[in-house]
TORVOGU-542267 format. One record per residue (C-alpha): residue in three letters; y negated, z, x. Coordinates in pm, 1 decimal, always signed. Layout:
BEGIN
@code: ala, Y: Y, Z: Z, X: X
...
***
This chain:
BEGIN
@code: met, Y: -3371.8, Z: +710.5, X: -2138.9
@code: arg, Y: -3594.1, Z: +972.5, X: -2001.2
@code: arg, Y: -3789.7, Z: +835.5, X: -1719.6
@code: val, Y: -3903.7, Z: +1008.0, X: -1392.1
@code: val, Y: -4150.7, Z: +812.3, X: -1159.8
@code: leu, Y: -4151.0, Z: +958.4, X: -803.3
@code: gly, Y: -4429.2, Z: +933.6, X: -581.2
@code: pro, Y: -4408.7, Z: +780.4, X: -235.0
@code: asn, Y: -4341.2, Z: +1136.2, X: -101.0
@code: asp, Y: -4181.5, Z: +1296.4, X: -358.0
@code: leu, Y: -3808.8, Z: +1444.7, X: -332.1
@code: phe, Y: -3588.8, Z: +1442.6, X: -648.8
@code: ser, Y: -3507.5, Z: +1776.8, X: -785.1
@code: ala, Y: -3178.0, Z: +1865.2, X: -945.8
@code: ser, Y: -3402.8, Z: +2081.8, X: -1191.4
@code: leu, Y: -3519.2, Z: +1755.4, X: -1370.8
@code: ile, Y: -3134.4, Z: +1684.9, X: -1489.9
@code: asn, Y: -3060.2, Z: +1802.5, X: -1827.7
@code: arg, Y: -2708.3, Z: +1864.3, X: -1770.9
@code: thr, Y: -2485.8, Z: +1992.5, X: -2050.7
@code: gly, Y: -2226.6, Z: +2230.3, X: -1933.7
@code: ala, Y: -1840.9, Z: +2198.4, X: -1942.3
@code: phe, Y: -1816.5, Z: +2477.3, X: -2223.0
@code: asn, Y: -2022.0, Z: +2704.7, X: -2419.3
@code: pro, Y: -2007.0, Z: +3068.9, X: -2530.1
@code: ala, Y: -1884.9, Z: +2981.6, X: -2893.1
@code: ala, Y: -1616.0, Z: +2764.7, X: -2724.0
@code: met, Y: -1514.2, Z: +3058.7, X: -2504.9
@code: thr, Y: -1477.8, Z: +3312.3, X: -2807.8
@code: ser, Y: -1282.5, Z: +3057.1, X: -3010.7
@code: ala, Y: -1070.6, Z: +2974.1, X: -2734.5
@code: thr, Y: -989.7, Z: +3307.2, X: -2648.8
@code: ala, Y: -880.2, Z: +3409.3, X: -2985.9
@code: ile, Y: -670.1, Z: +3081.1, X: -3006.1
@code: ile, Y: -477.9, Z: +3183.6, X: -2675.7
@code: gln, Y: -429.6, Z: +3533.0, X: -2789.0
@code: gln, Y: -291.7, Z: +3393.3, X: -3119.9
@code: val, Y: -39.1, Z: +3168.4, X: -2946.1
@code: arg, Y: +70.3, Z: +3461.9, X: -2700.6
@code: glu, Y: +142.7, Z: +3700.8, X: -3007.4
@code: gly, Y: +244.6, Z: +3426.3, X: -3236.6
@code: gly, Y: +435.1, Z: +3150.6, X: -3032.6
@code: asp, Y: +559.8, Z: +2827.1, X: -3216.1
@code: glu, Y: +460.4, Z: +2976.4, X: -3545.9
@code: ala, Y: +93.2, Z: +3022.0, X: -3440.4
@code: leu, Y: +116.8, Z: +2647.6, X: -3288.9
@code: arg, Y: +207.1, Z: +2510.3, X: -3623.2
@code: gln, Y: -67.5, Z: +2711.4, X: -3814.8
@code: leu, Y: -324.2, Z: +2605.3, X: -3542.6
@code: thr, Y: -222.6, Z: +2234.6, X: -3558.1
@code: arg, Y: -220.6, Z: +2241.2, X: -3935.2
@code: lys, Y: -571.6, Z: +2383.8, X: -3934.5
@code: phe, Y: -730.9, Z: +2168.4, X: -3663.3
@code: asp, Y: -529.8, Z: +1852.1, X: -3682.0
@code: gly, Y: -422.0, Z: +1876.1, X: -4043.3
@code: val, Y: -73.5, Z: +1793.0, X: -3952.7
@code: glu, Y: +261.9, Z: +1975.5, X: -4051.6
@code: val, Y: +475.0, Z: +1980.5, X: -3714.3
@code: gln, Y: +815.7, Z: +2143.0, X: -3717.9
@code: asp, Y: +962.5, Z: +2012.6, X: -3372.8
@code: phe, Y: +702.0, Z: +1979.7, X: -3116.0
@code: arg, Y: +928.2, Z: +1801.4, X: -2854.9
@code: val, Y: +891.7, Z: +1415.4, X: -2868.8
@code: ser, Y: +1254.2, Z: +1301.0, X: -2839.6
@code: glu, Y: +1381.4, Z: +1049.8, X: -2593.3
@code: glu, Y: +1467.9, Z: +827.9, X: -2865.0
@code: glu, Y: +1107.7, Z: +829.2, X: -3001.2
@code: ile, Y: +973.0, Z: +762.7, X: -2646.8
@code: ala, Y: +1208.5, Z: +450.2, X: -2627.5
@code: ala, Y: +1112.8, Z: +331.5, X: -2955.7
@code: ala, Y: +721.5, Z: +357.0, X: -2894.1
@code: arg, Y: +759.3, Z: +171.8, X: -2557.5
@code: ala, Y: +946.3, Z: -92.2, X: -2738.7
@code: ser, Y: +646.8, Z: -125.8, X: -2991.7
@code: val, Y: +369.6, Z: -151.8, X: -2714.3
@code: ala, Y: +231.9, Z: -515.1, X: -2698.6
@code: pro, Y: +382.9, Z: -672.6, X: -2387.1
@code: glu, Y: +42.1, Z: -741.6, X: -2226.8
@code: thr, Y: -33.2, Z: -346.8, X: -2245.7
@code: leu, Y: +270.2, Z: -272.6, X: -2106.9
@code: glu, Y: +217.3, Z: -489.6, X: -1832.8
@code: ala, Y: -150.8, Z: -367.5, X: -1778.5
@code: leu, Y: -0.1, Z: +17.1, X: -1761.4
@code: gln, Y: +268.9, Z: -87.5, X: -1518.3
@code: arg, Y: +31.6, Z: -268.7, X: -1295.5
@code: ala, Y: -208.0, Z: +33.8, X: -1302.7
@code: ala, Y: +83.7, Z: +251.7, X: -1226.7
@code: asp, Y: +195.4, Z: +59.5, X: -931.5
@code: gln, Y: -131.8, Z: +73.3, X: -785.4
@code: ile, Y: -205.9, Z: +443.0, X: -858.7
@code: arg, Y: +122.0, Z: +512.8, X: -692.1
@code: glu, Y: +66.1, Z: +302.5, X: -392.5
@code: phe, Y: -266.4, Z: +486.3, X: -345.3
@code: his, Y: -159.0, Z: +846.4, X: -376.4
@code: glu, Y: +152.3, Z: +782.4, X: -180.2
@code: arg, Y: -83.7, Z: +754.0, X: +129.3
@code: gln, Y: -225.9, Z: +1113.4, X: +44.0
@code: val, Y: +108.8, Z: +1297.2, X: +81.4
@code: glu, Y: +103.8, Z: +1581.0, X: +338.9
@code: gln, Y: +423.9, Z: +1684.3, X: +546.1
@code: ser, Y: +509.2, Z: +2030.5, X: +671.0
@code: trp, Y: +380.0, Z: +2096.9, X: +1032.5
@code: phe, Y: +439.7, Z: +2318.9, X: +1337.0
@code: phe, Y: +324.6, Z: +2361.5, X: +1664.9
@code: ala, Y: +440.4, Z: +2587.4, X: +1961.4
@code: arg, Y: +213.5, Z: +2775.8, X: +2189.5
@code: gly, Y: +263.5, Z: +2833.8, X: +2571.6
@code: asp, Y: +393.5, Z: +3186.1, X: +2516.4
@code: gly, Y: +650.8, Z: +3052.2, X: +2251.2
@code: ala, Y: +470.6, Z: +3142.8, X: +1934.7
@code: leu, Y: +531.7, Z: +2891.5, X: +1663.7
@code: val, Y: +271.3, Z: +2855.3, X: +1383.4
@code: gly, Y: +265.4, Z: +2585.5, X: +1114.9
@code: ala, Y: +212.7, Z: +2525.9, X: +747.1
@code: lys, Y: +524.5, Z: +2465.0, X: +501.0
@code: val, Y: +422.6, Z: +2214.9, X: +218.1
@code: thr, Y: +621.0, Z: +2290.3, X: -105.3
@code: pro, Y: +569.0, Z: +2086.8, X: -450.8
@code: leu, Y: +494.7, Z: +2295.8, X: -760.4
@code: asp, Y: +786.8, Z: +2353.8, X: -970.9
@code: ser, Y: +614.0, Z: +2237.0, X: -1297.8
@code: val, Y: +288.3, Z: +2092.2, X: -1409.0
@code: gly, Y: +160.5, Z: +2074.3, X: -1736.3
@code: ile, Y: -91.4, Z: +1776.2, X: -1832.0
@code: tyr, Y: -337.1, Z: +1763.0, X: -2109.3
@code: val, Y: -394.9, Z: +1428.1, X: -2261.2
@code: pro, Y: -701.4, Z: +1430.2, X: -2534.2
@code: gly, Y: -688.1, Z: +1275.2, X: -2873.9
@code: gly, Y: -964.1, Z: +1261.9, X: -3083.6
@code: arg, Y: -1236.1, Z: +969.0, X: -3056.5
@code: ala, Y: -1013.1, Z: +795.1, X: -2822.1
@code: leu, Y: -655.2, Z: +791.2, X: -2689.3
@code: tyr, Y: -626.0, Z: +768.4, X: -2305.8
@code: pro, Y: -281.6, Z: +645.7, X: -2168.2
@code: ser, Y: -454.8, Z: +600.9, X: -1861.0
@code: thr, Y: -496.9, Z: +983.2, X: -1828.0
@code: val, Y: -116.1, Z: +1021.2, X: -1834.7
@code: leu, Y: -99.0, Z: +790.3, X: -1533.0
@code: met, Y: -354.0, Z: +950.8, X: -1320.3
@code: asn, Y: -226.5, Z: +1296.7, X: -1361.2
@code: ala, Y: +162.0, Z: +1268.8, X: -1409.3
@code: ile, Y: +183.5, Z: +984.3, X: -1099.9
@code: pro, Y: +12.1, Z: +1202.1, X: -821.7
@code: ala, Y: +250.2, Z: +1512.7, X: -950.9
@code: gln, Y: +530.2, Z: +1278.4, X: -919.1
@code: val, Y: +451.8, Z: +1151.6, X: -596.4
@code: ala, Y: +401.8, Z: +1517.7, X: -454.8
@code: gly, Y: +764.8, Z: +1612.9, X: -567.1
@code: val, Y: +696.3, Z: +1798.4, X: -875.5
@code: arg, Y: +1024.4, Z: +1787.3, X: -1088.7
@code: arg, Y: +926.8, Z: +1936.0, X: -1412.6
@code: ile, Y: +608.5, Z: +1734.6, X: -1568.9
@code: val, Y: +507.5, Z: +1836.3, X: -1906.9
@code: cys, Y: +266.6, Z: +1629.2, X: -2137.7
@code: thr, Y: +70.7, Z: +1797.7, X: -2441.0
@code: thr, Y: -133.5, Z: +1557.6, X: -2661.6
@code: pro, Y: -262.9, Z: +1611.8, X: -2998.8
@code: pro, Y: -53.9, Z: +1459.4, X: -3298.5
@code: thr, Y: -200.2, Z: +1170.4, X: -3487.0
@code: lys, Y: -268.0, Z: +1210.6, X: -3866.5
@code: asp, Y: +95.1, Z: +1063.4, X: -3948.7
@code: gly, Y: +239.4, Z: +1339.3, X: -3698.8
@code: thr, Y: +345.2, Z: +1095.5, X: -3416.4
@code: val, Y: +193.2, Z: +1027.8, X: -3074.8
@code: asp, Y: +30.3, Z: +717.6, X: -2988.6
@code: ser, Y: +262.9, Z: +472.6, X: -2863.5
@code: ala, Y: +75.2, Z: +370.2, X: -2530.1
@code: ile, Y: +54.0, Z: +733.2, X: -2471.8
@code: leu, Y: +445.3, Z: +756.9, X: -2485.9
@code: ala, Y: +497.0, Z: +437.9, X: -2286.8
@code: ala, Y: +251.8, Z: +563.9, X: -2009.5
@code: cys, Y: +464.8, Z: +896.0, X: -1988.4
@code: asp, Y: +776.3, Z: +682.5, X: -1962.7
@code: ile, Y: +648.2, Z: +450.4, X: -1698.6
@code: ala, Y: +483.5, Z: +792.2, X: -1493.0
@code: gly, Y: +779.6, Z: +999.4, X: -1479.8
@code: val, Y: +684.1, Z: +1271.0, X: -1751.4
@code: thr, Y: +992.8, Z: +1487.1, X: -1827.7
@code: glu, Y: +872.0, Z: +1626.4, X: -2162.0
@code: val, Y: +637.3, Z: +1550.5, X: -2423.0
@code: tyr, Y: +481.0, Z: +1794.5, X: -2706.8
@code: lys, Y: +282.6, Z: +1721.5, X: -3016.4
@code: val, Y: +19.9, Z: +2003.8, X: -2980.6
@code: gly, Y: -351.6, Z: +1972.7, X: -2877.4
@code: gly, Y: -653.2, Z: +2178.7, X: -2815.5
@code: ala, Y: -683.3, Z: +2539.7, X: -2676.7
@code: gln, Y: -353.0, Z: +2614.3, X: -2821.5
@code: ala, Y: -171.6, Z: +2373.9, X: -2604.1
@code: ile, Y: -320.0, Z: +2544.5, X: -2307.9
@code: gly, Y: -214.9, Z: +2863.9, X: -2418.1
@code: ala, Y: +136.3, Z: +2734.3, X: -2482.5
@code: leu, Y: +133.5, Z: +2572.3, X: -2126.3
@code: ala, Y: +17.5, Z: +2888.4, X: -1966.8
@code: tyr, Y: +229.4, Z: +3138.7, X: -2143.4
@code: gly, Y: +518.9, Z: +2972.9, X: -2284.3
@code: thr, Y: +647.4, Z: +2962.5, X: -2661.0
@code: ala, Y: +1044.3, Z: +2921.8, X: -2762.6
@code: ser, Y: +988.9, Z: +2547.3, X: -2761.4
@code: ile, Y: +743.0, Z: +2502.9, X: -2460.1
@code: ala, Y: +843.4, Z: +2682.0, X: -2134.6
@code: pro, Y: +537.8, Z: +2760.8, X: -1929.6
@code: val, Y: +401.0, Z: +2583.7, X: -1634.9
@code: ala, Y: +278.8, Z: +2667.5, X: -1298.9
@code: lys, Y: -45.1, Z: +2441.8, X: -1307.5
@code: ile, Y: -254.5, Z: +2261.8, X: -1599.2
@code: thr, Y: -435.2, Z: +1968.0, X: -1533.2
@code: gly, Y: -632.0, Z: +1702.0, X: -1744.1
@code: pro, Y: -950.3, Z: +1660.1, X: -1928.8
@code: gly, Y: -1023.4, Z: +1779.8, X: -2285.0
@code: asn, Y: -1309.7, Z: +1895.8, X: -2511.7
@code: ala, Y: -1526.7, Z: +2225.9, X: -2450.5
@code: tyr, Y: -1244.7, Z: +2407.8, X: -2618.1
@code: val, Y: -989.9, Z: +2271.8, X: -2377.5
@code: ala, Y: -1222.7, Z: +2346.8, X: -2102.0
@code: ala, Y: -1273.0, Z: +2692.8, X: -2207.6
@code: ala, Y: -895.7, Z: +2754.8, X: -2259.0
@code: lys, Y: -833.9, Z: +2627.3, X: -1908.2
@code: lys, Y: -1125.3, Z: +2875.1, X: -1754.7
@code: ile, Y: -957.9, Z: +3174.5, X: -1968.1
@code: val, Y: -609.8, Z: +3105.9, X: -1823.8
@code: ser, Y: -666.3, Z: +3050.0, X: -1481.1
@code: gly, Y: -548.9, Z: +3297.9, X: -1237.6
@code: asp, Y: -229.9, Z: +3330.0, X: -1458.8
@code: val, Y: -188.2, Z: +2951.0, X: -1414.5
@code: gly, Y: -355.4, Z: +2732.4, X: -1163.9
@code: ile, Y: -580.1, Z: +2453.0, X: -1306.9
@code: asp, Y: -704.8, Z: +2127.3, X: -1156.4
@code: met, Y: -1082.5, Z: +2178.3, X: -1258.8
@code: ile, Y: -1327.3, Z: +2247.3, X: -1557.5
@code: ala, Y: -1414.9, Z: +1895.2, X: -1668.4
@code: gly, Y: -1745.2, Z: +1853.2, X: -1836.2
@code: pro, Y: -1885.5, Z: +1526.9, X: -2019.4
@code: ser, Y: -1837.1, Z: +1202.0, X: -1815.9
@code: glu, Y: -2122.1, Z: +1089.1, X: -1562.8
@code: val, Y: -2215.3, Z: +775.0, X: -1408.4
@code: cys, Y: -2517.2, Z: +710.8, X: -1183.3
@code: val, Y: -2600.1, Z: +348.3, X: -1094.8
@code: val, Y: -2856.3, Z: +272.6, X: -802.1
@code: ala, Y: -2978.3, Z: -91.0, X: -854.9
@code: asp, Y: -3204.8, Z: -278.6, X: -637.6
@code: phe, Y: -3378.2, Z: -621.2, X: -696.0
@code: thr, Y: -3036.6, Z: -808.9, X: -649.9
@code: ala, Y: -2863.0, Z: -625.4, X: -942.0
@code: glu, Y: -2870.1, Z: -811.4, X: -1259.5
@code: pro, Y: -2994.5, Z: -582.5, X: -1543.6
@code: ala, Y: -2752.5, Z: -688.1, X: -1792.1
@code: leu, Y: -2441.8, Z: -570.8, X: -1564.2
@code: val, Y: -2623.6, Z: -258.9, X: -1475.4
@code: ala, Y: -2686.6, Z: -207.0, X: -1853.2
@code: ile, Y: -2330.1, Z: -243.3, X: -1956.7
@code: asp, Y: -2209.8, Z: -35.1, X: -1682.0
@code: leu, Y: -2424.7, Z: +260.7, X: -1788.9
@code: met, Y: -2280.4, Z: +196.6, X: -2151.4
@code: ala, Y: -1935.4, Z: +230.9, X: -2035.4
@code: gln, Y: -1999.0, Z: +590.6, X: -1972.4
@code: ala, Y: -2216.6, Z: +638.8, X: -2256.9
@code: glu, Y: -1974.5, Z: +524.8, X: -2517.8
@code: his, Y: -1736.0, Z: +814.9, X: -2411.0
@code: asp, Y: -1931.1, Z: +1102.4, X: -2557.0
@code: pro, Y: -2266.0, Z: +1172.7, X: -2701.8
@code: leu, Y: -2278.6, Z: +1427.5, X: -2435.5
@code: ala, Y: -2201.4, Z: +1180.9, X: -2155.3
@code: ala, Y: -2487.7, Z: +1145.3, X: -1886.1
@code: cys, Y: -2611.7, Z: +825.5, X: -1737.8
@code: tyr, Y: -2866.2, Z: +804.5, X: -1459.8
@code: leu, Y: -3022.3, Z: +473.2, X: -1318.3
@code: val, Y: -3187.0, Z: +501.7, X: -995.6
@code: cys, Y: -3403.6, Z: +193.6, X: -938.1
@code: phe, Y: -3757.0, Z: +94.8, X: -753.3
@code: ser, Y: -3970.2, Z: -37.7, X: -1029.9
@code: gln, Y: -4081.1, Z: +57.0, X: -1397.2
@code: glu, Y: -4042.0, Z: -319.4, X: -1460.5
@code: tyr, Y: -3692.0, Z: -315.3, X: -1359.2
@code: ala, Y: -3615.4, Z: +0.3, X: -1573.5
@code: asp, Y: -3771.9, Z: -179.0, X: -1867.4
@code: ala, Y: -3525.9, Z: -504.8, X: -1818.1
@code: val, Y: -3215.1, Z: -277.1, X: -1794.2
@code: glu, Y: -3323.9, Z: -72.0, X: -2134.2
@code: ala, Y: -3395.9, Z: -405.9, X: -2285.3
@code: ala, Y: -3044.1, Z: -508.5, X: -2212.7
@code: val, Y: -2883.1, Z: -201.6, X: -2324.2
@code: gln, Y: -3050.1, Z: -283.7, X: -2666.4
@code: ala, Y: -2886.5, Z: -640.1, X: -2644.3
@code: his, Y: -2555.4, Z: -496.3, X: -2576.0
@code: leu, Y: -2558.5, Z: -233.1, X: -2857.2
@code: ala, Y: -2567.8, Z: -536.3, X: -3089.5
@code: asp, Y: -2220.9, Z: -595.8, X: -3004.6
@code: ser, Y: -2074.4, Z: -256.1, X: -2940.4
@code: thr, Y: -1783.4, Z: -86.8, X: -3118.0
@code: arg, Y: -1935.9, Z: +235.3, X: -3030.0
@code: ala, Y: -2281.4, Z: +194.1, X: -3072.4
@code: asp, Y: -2369.2, Z: +534.4, X: -3232.5
@code: ile, Y: -2196.8, Z: +730.5, X: -2964.5
@code: thr, Y: -2351.5, Z: +513.2, X: -2679.3
@code: arg, Y: -2694.2, Z: +525.6, X: -2826.6
@code: arg, Y: -2700.3, Z: +913.1, X: -2874.9
@code: ser, Y: -2557.1, Z: +946.8, X: -2516.9
@code: leu, Y: -2845.1, Z: +725.7, X: -2370.5
@code: asp, Y: -3130.6, Z: +896.0, X: -2570.0
@code: asp, Y: -3034.3, Z: +1231.4, X: -2520.2
@code: gln, Y: -2886.6, Z: +1245.8, X: -2159.5
@code: gly, Y: -3012.9, Z: +929.7, X: -1997.5
@code: leu, Y: -3227.2, Z: +955.2, X: -1715.7
@code: val, Y: -3418.5, Z: +682.7, X: -1512.0
@code: val, Y: -3548.9, Z: +761.4, X: -1195.0
@code: val, Y: -3792.0, Z: +528.6, X: -1011.3
@code: cys, Y: -3803.9, Z: +547.2, X: -649.4
@code: his, Y: -4009.3, Z: +403.2, X: -375.5
@code: thr, Y: -3771.0, Z: +358.3, X: -96.0
@code: met, Y: -3380.1, Z: +335.6, X: -49.7
@code: glu, Y: -3404.4, Z: +687.9, X: +143.1
@code: gln, Y: -3572.2, Z: +836.0, X: -151.5
@code: ala, Y: -3292.0, Z: +725.8, X: -388.2
@code: ile, Y: -3001.4, Z: +843.7, X: -194.1
@code: gly, Y: -3182.3, Z: +1160.2, X: -188.1
@code: ala, Y: -3192.3, Z: +1147.1, X: -595.9
@code: val, Y: -2820.5, Z: +1048.0, X: -570.6
@code: asn, Y: -2718.8, Z: +1331.1, X: -343.4
@code: glu, Y: -2920.4, Z: +1586.2, X: -572.6
@code: ile, Y: -2759.1, Z: +1455.5, X: -897.5
@code: ala, Y: -2388.6, Z: +1457.1, X: -726.3
@code: pro, Y: -2249.8, Z: +1219.4, X: -988.5
@code: glu, Y: -1891.7, Z: +1187.6, X: -1092.2
@code: his, Y: -1919.5, Z: +826.0, X: -1069.2
@code: leu, Y: -2149.5, Z: +642.7, X: -832.6
@code: glu, Y: -2225.7, Z: +280.4, X: -834.4
@code: leu, Y: -2409.5, Z: +123.7, X: -540.5
@code: his, Y: -2521.9, Z: -209.8, X: -704.4
@code: val, Y: -2736.7, Z: -298.4, X: -410.9
@code: ala, Y: -2733.5, Z: -547.1, X: -122.8
@code: gly, Y: -2524.5, Z: -412.4, X: +153.5
@code: ala, Y: -2390.4, Z: -137.0, X: -24.5
@code: met, Y: -2125.6, Z: -48.0, X: +255.2
@code: asp, Y: -2411.6, Z: +16.3, X: +485.0
@code: leu, Y: -2517.1, Z: +311.0, X: +272.3
@code: leu, Y: -2194.1, Z: +485.4, X: +240.9
@code: gly, Y: -2233.6, Z: +717.2, X: +525.6
@code: ala, Y: -2561.9, Z: +851.6, X: +362.1
@code: ile, Y: -2382.6, Z: +934.9, X: +44.2
@code: arg, Y: -2284.1, Z: +1328.8, X: +55.3
@code: asn, Y: -2206.8, Z: +1404.8, X: -300.1
@code: ala, Y: -2016.2, Z: +1183.8, X: -537.5
@code: gly, Y: -1688.7, Z: +1207.3, X: -706.8
@code: ala, Y: -1643.3, Z: +834.2, X: -676.1
@code: ile, Y: -1813.0, Z: +565.0, X: -514.3
@code: phe, Y: -1811.0, Z: +194.9, X: -619.7
@code: leu, Y: -1956.9, Z: -43.7, X: -376.7
@code: gly, Y: -2130.2, Z: -366.7, X: -502.3
@code: ala, Y: -2211.1, Z: -584.5, X: -771.3
@code: trp, Y: -1824.6, Z: -687.6, X: -814.6
@code: thr, Y: -1691.2, Z: -322.0, X: -857.4
@code: pro, Y: -1770.3, Z: -185.7, X: -1225.6
@code: glu, Y: -1694.1, Z: +192.1, X: -1264.2
@code: ala, Y: -1407.9, Z: +59.9, X: -1520.4
@code: val, Y: -1193.9, Z: -62.0, X: -1248.5
@code: gly, Y: -1164.5, Z: +265.9, X: -1122.5
@code: asp, Y: -1093.4, Z: +424.2, X: -1446.8
@code: tyr, Y: -781.8, Z: +204.2, X: -1458.2
@code: val, Y: -622.0, Z: +20.8, X: -1212.9
@code: ala, Y: -796.5, Z: +41.3, X: -852.7
@code: gly, Y: -556.4, Z: +322.2, X: -765.7
@code: pro, Y: -789.7, Z: +640.7, X: -667.2
@code: asn, Y: -769.1, Z: +892.2, X: -939.7
@code: his, Y: -1018.4, Z: +902.3, X: -1214.6
@code: thr, Y: -1009.6, Z: +1276.0, X: -1266.2
@code: leu, Y: -1311.9, Z: +1357.8, X: -1099.5
@code: pro, Y: -1579.8, Z: +1647.7, X: -1055.7
@code: thr, Y: -1837.5, Z: +1669.8, X: -1316.1
@code: gly, Y: -2159.9, Z: +1834.0, X: -1365.3
@code: gly, Y: -2278.2, Z: +1839.3, X: -988.3
@code: thr, Y: -1967.7, Z: +1993.5, X: -885.6
@code: ala, Y: -1922.9, Z: +1703.1, X: -652.3
@code: arg, Y: -2127.9, Z: +1891.4, X: -396.5
@code: trp, Y: -1805.5, Z: +2089.9, X: -334.7
@code: ala, Y: -1507.5, Z: +1936.4, X: -537.5
@code: ser, Y: -1290.7, Z: +1645.5, X: -475.8
@code: pro, Y: -1086.0, Z: +1384.9, X: -720.6
@code: leu, Y: -762.4, Z: +1485.6, X: -834.7
@code: ser, Y: -483.4, Z: +1403.8, X: -546.4
@code: thr, Y: -133.0, Z: +1490.3, X: -451.0
@code: asn, Y: -259.8, Z: +1797.5, X: -264.6
@code: asp, Y: -323.2, Z: +1951.6, X: -619.2
@code: phe, Y: +60.4, Z: +1939.8, X: -699.8
@code: val, Y: +160.7, Z: +2119.9, X: -388.9
@code: lys, Y: +115.0, Z: +2471.2, X: -228.0
@code: lys, Y: +122.8, Z: +2551.6, X: +122.0
@code: ser, Y: +273.2, Z: +2854.7, X: +282.0
@code: ser, Y: +151.8, Z: +2954.7, X: +669.4
@code: val, Y: +459.5, Z: +2995.0, X: +897.7
@code: ile, Y: +447.6, Z: +3222.5, X: +1196.0
@code: gln, Y: +710.0, Z: +3328.9, X: +1442.6
@code: tyr, Y: +639.6, Z: +3522.5, X: +1769.4
@code: thr, Y: +820.1, Z: +3580.7, X: +2087.7
@code: pro, Y: +810.3, Z: +3900.9, X: +2271.5
@code: ala, Y: +568.3, Z: +3752.9, X: +2523.9
@code: ala, Y: +355.3, Z: +3601.5, X: +2242.1
@code: leu, Y: +312.7, Z: +3968.1, X: +2112.0
@code: ala, Y: +276.8, Z: +4106.5, X: +2464.2
@code: arg, Y: -8.7, Z: +3866.5, X: +2491.9
@code: asp, Y: -175.0, Z: +3930.0, X: +2131.1
@code: gly, Y: -80.0, Z: +4281.4, X: +2097.3
@code: glu, Y: -387.7, Z: +4442.5, X: +2221.9
@code: ala, Y: -613.0, Z: +4224.6, X: +2046.6
@code: val, Y: -450.3, Z: +4305.3, X: +1718.9
@code: arg, Y: -454.9, Z: +4690.3, X: +1796.6
@code: thr, Y: -823.1, Z: +4667.9, X: +1863.6
@code: ile, Y: -916.3, Z: +4486.1, X: +1543.6
@code: ala, Y: -695.3, Z: +4704.2, X: +1346.1
@code: thr, Y: -816.5, Z: +5021.9, X: +1475.1
@code: his, Y: -1191.9, Z: +4904.4, X: +1428.3
@code: glu, Y: -1082.2, Z: +4860.7, X: +1051.5
@code: gly, Y: -934.6, Z: +5197.0, X: +1031.0
@code: leu, Y: -593.3, Z: +5064.4, X: +948.0
@code: trp, Y: -372.0, Z: +5291.8, X: +1157.1
@code: ala, Y: -16.9, Z: +5132.0, X: +1039.8
@code: his, Y: -114.0, Z: +4777.2, X: +1140.9
@code: ala, Y: -200.3, Z: +4890.3, X: +1484.8
@code: arg, Y: +117.9, Z: +5124.5, X: +1507.6
@code: ser, Y: +329.8, Z: +4836.0, X: +1389.9
@code: val, Y: +222.7, Z: +4669.2, X: +1721.4
@code: glu, Y: +230.6, Z: +4934.8, X: +1946.4
@code: leu, Y: +594.7, Z: +5039.3, X: +1852.0
@code: arg, Y: +720.0, Z: +4685.3, X: +1948.8
@code: leu, Y: +558.9, Z: +4669.7, X: +2253.2
@code: ala, Y: +705.9, Z: +5022.2, X: +2355.5
@code: gln, Y: +1046.1, Z: +4874.7, X: +2269.7
@code: leu, Y: +997.4, Z: +4590.1, X: +2499.6
@code: glu, Y: +894.3, Z: +4834.9, X: +2772.0
@code: ala, Y: +1194.0, Z: +5087.5, X: +2712.3
@code: gln, Y: +1458.3, Z: +4786.0, X: +2674.0
@code: asp, Y: +1352.2, Z: +4657.8, X: +2982.5
@code: met, Y: +1448.8, Z: +4295.8, X: +2858.4
@code: gly, Y: +1324.5, Z: +4117.6, X: +3172.9
@code: ile, Y: +1003.0, Z: +4021.0, X: +3012.5
@code: gly, Y: +767.6, Z: +4252.6, X: +3241.1
@code: his, Y: +675.0, Z: +3955.5, X: +3425.6
@code: gln, Y: +589.5, Z: +3776.1, X: +3134.0
@code: val, Y: +383.2, Z: +4027.1, X: +3013.9
@code: glu, Y: +178.2, Z: +4067.5, X: +3340.0
@code: ala, Y: +132.9, Z: +3677.7, X: +3355.5
@code: ser, Y: +7.6, Z: +3668.3, X: +2988.3
@code: arg, Y: -251.4, Z: +3929.9, X: +3070.8
@code: glu, Y: -385.2, Z: +3736.3, X: +3356.1
***
């Protein structure tokens, strides 16, 4: 891991971070061509692209209810129980996020507020490739279902035998997914955005993926909604002298094993401690089933920041703005108020990032690449839309009409001003008994 040692008065700069973006120009070019191919060729284009990228012949993309039931029955009972436990706690957490429509009336009788409406449909992308992620299904589908979305579509790449992983299908069943399709990559994003004969389009697309999926989501954004452009996974661990190096090392590796591009940051307070963590990493690697990926991630993307004070360390964290932040320090809760930029915050030695990935309840779809400076985790708010509601009374229009006319005139919008003037003239002409209300409102 690359190492930066700060002087007593140094501030950590984000320029020291060697981040890999969510996608690259080549991915954008390829994804653009793939999406156009799907828009023009529909299902046949999906078959050609699935044959090309996945090496699988697929005639019927829809996974049947019988296949889903059989898959659930084939999953090991302990896995099914773990998925159900995770689902229950994810649901419990997200139910607390639900917003209701609200309204309030002013003294002049004007009513204003917001109407909250669930999206009609959402498409969830679940990656394949190096690993299979039933947890992604739960984290995306359950908030959508809690928010009230009726049509929840899952797309995921087929395995080499043309099926879908049984645990993914079981998770779909548990989470209330209404349709599952065997298609992956940028072509799946194109199908969800624009539709084919087999797959009706959706209103919004969520879920992680590789650089081509991320590029495809960026391309279709605006025609449909998207959650975020997710880059490689990240963790930042702040470790003081109370933190056991072996635990810090394995927590860093838990992100590094995702992808060679995953970024791991260790913020600590001595070079000797950093040495101890790196030695523990080497010891763990001997037992890792993903040692190659882990080693490449730590060697190429890893960064150690050695600080003098906790204030300096928290400054570094806020500059990094990590997807996952572990405060592996004494009195972790006392530091929570100082953290401004992090997707998810894990407090204390007993809270490894892995609990957040699976069962704690908060969403594991988090802002990456420093976007935690302005972005938030996936939530039920991502699966609803809000409409402003306004209802004026004659007295309310009389009170605000002059301000509307003044601003509209200043902006050169004659009809805006005139739309109010005509109504105010009607009030005067009709003698509706509100003259005294008009005078009172002007006072």
